[in-house]
C-alpha positions in Angstrom: 0.1 0.1 0.3 1.4 3.2 -0.8 1.6 5.9 1.9 -1.5 8.4 2.5 -0.6 11.9 1.6 -1.1 14.7 4.5 -3.2 17.7 3.9 -0.4 20.6 3.3 -2.7 23.3 4.2 -4.0 21.5 7.3 -0.4 20.5 8.3 0.7 24.1 8.4 -2.4 25.0 10.7 -3.0 22.1 13.2 -0.7 20.3 15.6 -1.6 16.9 17.6 -1.3 17.6 21.3 0.4 14.6 23.7 -3.3 13.7 24.6 -4.3 13.3 21.1 -6.4 16.3 20.3 -5.4 19.2 17.8 -4.8 22.8 18.5 -5.0 25.7 16.1 -4.3 29.4 16.5 -6.7 31.9 16.5 -7.9 34.1 13.4 -7.6 38.0 13.0 -3.9 38.4 14.0 -2.4 38.6 10.3 -3.1 42.3 9.5 -5.0 45.5 10.6 -3.6 45.3 14.1 -3.5 49.0 14.7 -7.0 49.4 15.6 -7.1 46.1 17.6 -6.2 46.8 21.3 -3.2 45.3 22.9 -5.3 43.2 25.1 -7.2 41.7 22.2 -3.9 41.2 20.3 -2.6 39.5 23.4 -5.4 36.8 24.0 -5.3 35.9 20.2 -1.9 34.7 20.9 -3.1 31.8 22.9 -3.7 28.6 21.0 -7.2 26.9 21.0 -8.2 23.3 21.1 -10.3 22.1 18.1 -13.5 20.9 19.2 -14.7 17.3 18.7 -17.2 17.8 15.9 -14.2 19.0 13.7 -11.2 16.8 15.1 -12.3 13.9 12.9 -11.9 15.7 9.8 -8.6 17.1 10.8 -7.1 13.6 11.8 -8.5 12.3 8.4 -6.5 15.3 6.8 -3.3 14.5 9.1 -3.0 10.6 9.0 0.4 10.6 10.5 0.8 13.1 13.1 
């Protein structure tokens, strides 16, 4: 059997944690940062865990992570 290719877009966005769930970065942090408050930008640095409804789709896109 050949290897399954990873979805490269998903590989750049999601990482698997030690417990097996996936973490992601938050959106709205790439541009137009001058009008956002410092508190808001600081809170957007924190990664989030993907909800269980979406984790099945992400695990199919990343078979070897």
